[in-house]
Backbone as CSV, one residue per row, in Angstrom:
resi,resn,N_x,N_y,N_z,CA_x,CA_y,CA_z,C_x,C_y,C_z
1,MET,111.338,40.234,83.413,111.667,41.344,82.553,110.465,42.287,82.504
2,ASP,110.743,43.551,82.682,109.674,44.545,82.662,109.563,45.248,81.315
3,TYR,110.154,44.678,80.297,110.090,45.249,78.958,110.072,44.107,77.954
4,ASP,109.625,44.418,76.753,109.592,43.411,75.693,110.717,43.723,74.709
5,PRO,111.757,42.896,74.660,112.872,43.178,73.761,112.457,43.224,72.293
6,ARG,111.388,42.520,71.942,110.921,42.572,70.548,110.433,43.972,70.200
7,GLU,109.728,44.617,71.141,109.248,45.982,70.900,110.408,46.966,70.827
8,LEU,111.375,46.817,71.726,112.537,47.708,71.718,113.350,47.539,70.440
9,PHE,113.529,46.290,70.008,114.258,46.043,68.764,113.505,46.655,67.589
10,GLY,112.191,46.492,67.578,111.381,47.052,66.499,111.501,48.558,66.411
11,LYS,111.466,49.228,67.553,111.617,50.689,67.566,112.990,51.094,67.050
12,ARG,114.011,50.333,67.432,115.369,50.627,66.967,115.474,50.425,65.463
13,LEU,114.849,49.388,64.946,114.861,49.149,63.506,114.193,50.300,62.768
14,VAL,113.082,50.794,63.284,112.406,51.943,62.670,113.350,53.147,62.639
15,GLU,114.039,53.409,63.752,114.980,54.538,63.812,116.051,54.419,62.731
16,LEU,116.648,53.245,62.624,117.723,53.040,61.655,117.212,53.125,60.220
17,ARG,116.032,52.571,59.985,115.447,52.614,58.634,115.136,54.052,58.233
18,LYS,114.500,54.799,59.137,114.129,56.184,58.833,115.359,57.080,58.684
19,ALA,116.440,56.756,59.392,117.683,57.522,59.259,118.223,57.443,57.830
20,LYS,117.918,56.348,57.138,118.313,56.201,55.732,117.267,56.772,54.781
21,GLY,116.118,57.177,55.337,115.050,57.706,54.497,114.310,56.627,53.727
22,TRP,114.315,55.409,54.261,113.715,54.275,53.570,112.340,53.939,54.120
23,SER,111.507,53.413,53.243,110.218,52.840,53.641,110.453,51.382,54.039
24,GLN,109.437,50.776,54.639,109.526,49.337,54.934,109.721,48.556,53.643
25,GLU,109.037,48.978,52.608,109.135,48.272,51.331,110.554,48.324,50.774
26,LYS,111.196,49.487,50.869,112.572,49.633,50.386,113.520,48.743,51.196
27,LEU,113.352,48.734,52.521,114.195,47.884,53.368,113.989,46.414,53.023
28,ALA,112.750,46.033,52.823,112.453,44.645,52.463,113.097,44.285,51.127
29,LEU,112.959,45.163,50.158,113.524,44.914,48.832,115.046,44.786,48.903
30,GLU,115.685,45.700,49.612,117.146,45.701,49.696,117.687,44.514,50.501
31,SER,116.933,44.079,51.507,117.406,42.995,52.381,117.012,41.606,51.891
32,GLY,116.001,41.540,51.027,115.509,40.240,50.582,114.518,39.609,51.543
33,LEU,114.085,40.369,52.552,113.085,39.880,53.502,111.706,40.365,53.070
34,ALA,110.680,39.646,53.452,109.309,40.036,53.100,108.920,41.317,53.839
35,ARG,108.187,42.197,53.161,107.753,43.442,53.783,106.897,43.173,55.007
36,SER,106.052,42.152,54.939,105.196,41.822,56.084,106.034,41.365,57.281
37,TYR,107.140,40.688,57.015,108.045,40.260,58.087,108.727,41.474,58.722
38,VAL,109.214,42.388,57.882,109.844,43.615,58.382,108.842,44.405,59.223
39,GLY,107.609,44.524,58.737,106.570,45.228,59.488,106.287,44.570,60.827
40,GLY,106.234,43.260,60.845,106.006,42.526,62.087,107.135,42.725,63.085
41,ILE,108.353,42.778,62.589,109.502,43.040,63.462,109.379,44.440,64.055
42,GLU,109.079,45.413,63.206,108.984,46.798,63.671,107.862,46.987,64.690
43,ARG,106.813,46.216,64.583,105.698,46.312,65.541,105.943,45.475,66.797
44,GLY,107.065,44.766,66.846,107.382,43.941,68.006,106.577,42.663,68.064
45,GLN,106.083,42.217,66.921,105.241,41.025,66.868,105.989,39.777,66.420
46,ARG,107.240,39.936,66.013,108.004,38.794,65.496,109.291,38.623,66.285
47,ASN,109.659,37.386,66.526,110.993,37.080,67.038,111.912,37.053,65.833
48,ILE,113.008,37.759,65.911,113.914,37.815,64.770,115.129,36.927,65.030
49,ALA,115.511,36.183,64.029,116.679,35.305,64.128,117.960,36.129,64.021
50,LEU,119.015,35.637,64.646,120.312,36.303,64.591,120.747,36.528,63.146
51,TYR,120.522,35.553,62.302,120.898,35.691,60.888,120.219,36.908,60.272
52,ASN,118.923,37.092,60.549,118.197,38.216,59.965,118.613,39.548,60.575
53,ILE,119.042,39.544,61.844,119.608,40.768,62.422,120.843,41.166,61.620
54,CYS,121.677,40.191,61.302,122.893,40.460,60.526,122.565,40.923,59.109
55,VAL,121.559,40.331,58.492,121.131,40.745,57.150,120.662,42.199,57.177
56,LEU,119.820,42.534,58.149,119.315,43.904,58.243,120.440,44.889,58.550
57,ALA,121.359,44.512,59.425,122.486,45.389,59.753,123.324,45.671,58.510
58,GLU,123.629,44.635,57.752,124.409,44.823,56.531,123.660,45.713,55.546
59,THR,122.375,45.487,55.414,121.557,46.276,54.496,121.534,47.746,54.909
60,LEU,121.442,47.989,56.216,121.377,49.360,56.734,122.764,49.971,56.947
61,GLU,123.808,49.202,56.633,125.195,49.647,56.746,125.567,50.036,58.177
62,VAL,125.166,49.174,59.111,125.555,49.318,60.516,126.091,47.969,60.983
63,VAL,126.767,47.964,62.109,127.213,46.686,62.671,126.042,46.070,63.427
64,PRO,125.984,44.748,63.506,124.849,44.110,64.177,124.597,44.616,65.597
65,SER,125.654,44.950,66.327,125.445,45.435,67.698,124.670,46.749,67.725
66,ASP,124.760,47.547,66.655,123.962,48.785,66.582,122.469,48.485,66.555
67,MET,122.115,47.330,66.035,120.704,46.956,65.983,120.152,46.728,67.393
68,LEU,121.044,46.377,68.317,120.630,46.074,69.690,120.875,47.239,70.646
69,ALA,121.252,48.383,70.110,121.548,49.554,70.946,120.272,50.336,71.224
70,PHE,119.347,49.683,71.917,118.098,50.362,72.243,118.087,50.755,73.707
71,GLU,117.283,51.756,74.005,117.175,52.280,75.366,116.160,51.462,76.153
72,ILE,116.554,51.058,77.329,115.628,50.384,78.238,115.281,51.387,79.323
73,GLU,114.020,51.763,79.362,113.582,52.738,80.351,113.505,52.071,81.714
74,PRO,114.093,52.712,82.734,114.008,52.110,84.067,112.568,52.064,84.555
75,VAL,112.255,50.988,85.224,110.905,50.823,85.763,110.858,51.502,87.120
76,LYS,109.860,52.345,87.285,109.714,53.040,88.562,109.095,52.088,89.576
77,THR,109.709,52.019,90.722,109.173,51.179,91.791,108.798,52.068,92.960
78,SER,107.758,51.700,93.632,107.358,52.474,94.810,108.024,51.870,96.031
79,ARG,108.425,52.730,96.916,109.077,52.260,98.144,108.090,52.369,99.289
80,HIS,107.868,51.266,99.935,106.960,51.234,101.083,107.783,51.121,102.353
81,LYS,107.456,51.934,103.344,108.164,51.867,104.632,107.285,51.283,105.693
């Protein structure tokens, strides 16, 4: 894999959180998750359990699959002849 899914998920979580105008603290409070855990997820430093993806999706009023709708940038490869 040429990308880190934890980083991509974290960026997507930031997008969804900011779309609601929420801080990390507000998301943590509303979801019942620790703010430090939410921050770690957003920075791509934590593996998130499926259960917590569902908790965050419900809190952000999106379906869980929206949490995984992140863009994977194609990796440029050089062609040698």
